[in-house]
N, C-alpha and C positions, 0 to 999 in steps of 0.2 A: 467570526465571533461565535463563541460557544455558550449555550444557555444552560443554567443550572438551577436547582431548587434554591440554593443559598450559597453565598460566598463568605468565607471567614478570612479576615486579614490578620495574620499572625498565627504562628504554630507553636507558641509556648504554652504555659499552663492554662492561660485564659482561652486560647484558641482550641486546645485539645478538649477542655471542658465544654466549650460551645459545640464542638463537633459531636461529642457524646450526647449532649442534650438534644441536638437536632436529629441524630440517628435514632434516639429513643422514641422520638415522635414520628418516625417514618420518613424523615427527609434525608436526602442524599447530598450533603454539602461538599464543596471543594474548599480545602484550606490552603492558603497561599502563605508560605514562609520565606522571608528574605534570606535566611541563613542556610547553611548546608545540611542542617538536621532540625527536627522539630523539638527543640529544647529551650527556646527562648534565650534570655540573657544569662542564664545560670553559668555557663562555662566561662563567662567574662568577669564574674565576681571574684573577689580576692581569695587566695588559696586556702586560708584558714576558716572561711565562713562556715558556720554551723547554725542550723536552724534553732530558733528559740522555742519551737513547738515540737513535741515528741512525735515519733513516727505515727503514733495512733491518731494524731490530729493533722497529719501532713499528706494525706492521700487525696486523689481525685476520685470522682464517682465511678464505681464499678471495679476499682482495683486498689486494694489496701496497700499502703507503703510496706515494703518487706522488712524483715528483721524484727528484733525485739521492739514491741510497741512502745516501750518506755524510753528508748534511746533517742538521742537528738541527732538527726541525720546531717552528714557533712555535705558540702556543696556537690562533690562528685557523686554521692549517692543519689542526690536529687536529679542530676543529669541522667544517670543510668535509669532511674525510675521513669523519667519522662520519655526516654527512648522506648522502654518496654510498654509504656502506656500507649504511645502512638502506634506501635505494632499491634497491641491488643485491640485498638479501635477498629482496625481493618477498614479505614475510610480513605478517601482520596486526599492525600497530603502532598503538595508540590513544593519542594524546597528550591532555593535559588530563584524565587519569584518575588521580587520586591515591587510592591504596588506603588505606582507613581501618582495616579490620579483616579478619582471616582466621579462619574457624572450621573445625572438622574433625569430621565425624561419618560413621560407616559407611564409612570408606575414601575419602571424598570431601571435598575442601576447598571452602569457599564463600568467595569474595572479594567484599568490599563496597567500593565507591569512594565518595568524598565526594559525587559527583554522583548517588548512589543506584543506580548500575549494579551488578547482582549477577551474578556468573559462578561456575561451578563446574568442577572438574577433579580427577582423581585425583593430579595432579602440580602442585606449585607450586615455582617457583624464585625465591627472594628475591635479586634482582640489583640492589638499590638501592645496593650497593657499601659500601665502608668509609669513604667520604669525604663523607657527607651530614650528619653532625652535628659541628660544630666543637667541639673539646675545650678547655675552659677549666680549667686546673689550679688547685688550691687554694694560691695563693701568699699569703704572710703580708701581711695588710692590704689585699689587692687590692680587696675589696668596698668599702673606705672611701676609695679613691683618688678625688680630686676632679677630676683631669684627665680626659683622654679615654682610654678603653680600647677597643681594636679587636682583632679576630681577623684572621689573614691572609686569611680568606675575605671580609673587608670591604675589603681593600686593593686598589686598582687601579693607582695611579701615584703618584710622589713629590711632585708639584707642590703638593698641599694642605698638605704638611708643611714647606714652605720656612721656614728660620730657626728651627725648633722644636728643643727638646731631646727626643729620642725614645729609648726603650729598646725593643729587639726581643728578645723572650724566645723562645729555642729554639736548637737546635744542628743542625738538619737542612738539607737542600738549600734549602727555601723560606726558612727563617730567614736563611741566609747570603746568598741571592740578593736578598731584599728589603732586608736591612740594608745591603748593599753599594750597591744602587741608591739608597737613601735618603741614604747618606752624602754624595752629591754635592749634596744640597739642605738637609740638616739636620745637627745634631750628634748622632751616633748611637752607642749602646753596644749590643753584642750580649751579653745576659746569659744565661749558661749554668750548669748545675750541674757540668759537667766540661769539660775542654778539648775543642775540636772536633777530630774526626778527619777528615783529608782523604785522598782517594784521587785520583791523577792520572786525568784523563779518557782519556788515550791512552798508557798504558804501553807501552814498546817499539814505539811508532809505530802501535799498533792501539787502537781504542776498547775501553774496559773491558768492554763488552757482548760484544765478539768473544771475549775471553778467558773470560768467564763462561759463554758458550755452548759454547766449545771444550772446556772441562774438565767440562762438565755441571752446574756449580753452579747455573746459572740455573733449571733445572727439576728439580733434585734434590728428590724428595718427602719432605722432612723436617719440614715445618711441624707435623705432629701430634706430633712428638717434642720440641718446644721448649716448655718451661714458660713461658719468657719470651723472646720473639723478640729477637735481637740488634739493637743500634742500627746502622743502616747509615751508613757514612762519607759525607761530602759529596763529590760528584764535582766536581773542580776542573779546569776547562779551562785554567787557568794564571793566573788573576787574583785569585781569591777569597782564597787564603791570603796572597798578597802584600799585598792591600788590608788585611787584618786585622792583619798584622804591622806595617803602616805606620800603623795607628791610624785607618783610614778604612773601616769603623768600628772602634772599639776593642772589645776583648773583656774582660769581667770576670765573676767569679763572681756568682751570683744575689744580688740585694739581700736584706737580712735583715728589713726592715720598711718600711712605708709610713705616712706621717703626712700626711693631706691631699693636697697635690700634691707632696710631697717623698718621696724614698726614702733609705734608709740602706744603705750598702754594707758589706761584711764588715770593712773597715778602720775603720769607725766614722764615716766622712765622710757628710754629707748633701748633697743637691742637689735643686733644683726640677726637675720633669719635666712636659712638656706632654702627651706621649702614651706609653702603653704598648701595644705591638703584640704580640699573642700568636701566634707562629708555632709553635703547640704541637700541630698535627695535628688529626686527626678521629677520630671513632668511628662504627661502623655505625649507621645510622638505621633501626631495625627495629621501631619502636613498634607497627606494624600487626600484629605477631605476639605482642603482650603477652598477649592472651587465650588463646593456645594453650598457654602454659607452655613455650615453645620457647627462652626466653632465660634467661640467668643474671641474678642480681640487679643486675648493673651494665649490663645491656642487651646483653651480648655473646651471640651465638648458641651454643647447645649443639650441637656438630657434630663429626664425624670426617672430615677431608679434604673438607669441604663437604657431607656427607650428615648430615642432622639425626639426632641420637641420641634424639630424643623422638617423632618422627612419621615413619613410612614414607611416602615420596612427597614429602617436603619437602627442599629442598636450597638451597645458597647458592653464588653465584659472585661474585667480586670482592673478597673479604676479604683483608686483609693476612696473608701467611703462611698462607693457607688450605691450600695444599699445599707451596708452594715460595717462594723469594725473590721470584719474578716474578708471584706470584698476583694482585696488585692492579694489574698494569700492562697496557698494550695488548698487549704481546707474550706475556703469561702467562695472560690470562683464557681464551683459547681452549683451552689444554690442560686447565685445570680444568673448563671447560664440557663438554668431551668426556668427561672422567672421570665427572662426576656424572650426565650424561644417559645414559651407558652402563649405569649401575646403576639409575637411576630407571625406565627403561623396561622393566625386567625384573621380573616379578611374584615373590612369595615362593616360587612353585613352580619358578621358573627359566624360565618362559615369558614371551614378550614381552607386555606389557600391551595389552589391546584398547582402541581408542578408545571414548569414551563414546557411547551412542546419542544421535542428534540428535533433538530434539523436532520 
């Protein structure tokens, strides 16, 4: 077993931000990343994904996002940026280390990986983020659907769907972006429980993130006050609302039943469907904490603004609405990382924690 100051689980944007915050405070953490490189889930997102925040608002602490500050970075630009950021940190990042379990005894956490590596530390930050477990909602008859069911995490590009009848389920940015892209190749319906709310990308000539930052909403620490986080509107650069109003794709209320490969709509009509694509979001993937009793029955972490309410020394970075609207974004994880590390590295007596003795 190897002792460390702190262990970070996850080497994506949240884990890198946490490593930066710890290094800034003089700690020497080790970051464990399950993948082959410290870039999180970004390489697995669909090919056309473009950020809704300009580069100016898309950087992590200590390294601005490159290029024109007003441009909207593509997925591959984000991957490249995270690679550079990890190199820029100069910290201990170990790829190919999937954490399987975490235990706690005597004020010390023990972290086990699937490769049988065992490490210990008084501090653990779960930074595997809120986007590692695709959410599949309980829709009527979905389990009996004989067509193809996909989650947006499985979607890459529209060409395999050419000529198909496709239903995209969801009302968020990804649902609208994917459905609009698919509509150029297939007959697509965007199925939602309520009308989609749109917000202009550039109100009064400035990007919406400029206004959000200017009025302070972007980082307002109100996440712990929300029993149910509000649904964010779809950022519309100018074409999404127009496309949906024009029926490319069309929007309908959620289907009421599925029978084989056909769905029934609220008006009673039925039609055959080839593919149902669920753009229904993600949930935190924190199963490695199951044995600690640190999670609620639905797998969500028990925390207050990122600090575990069950174990001193355990914290989270990268959760949606962890502290603010921007908590799960490139621009927001740094603030949350600073907040939790500033409290993790202080002992119950108010003194700074000492680093563990090295064997």
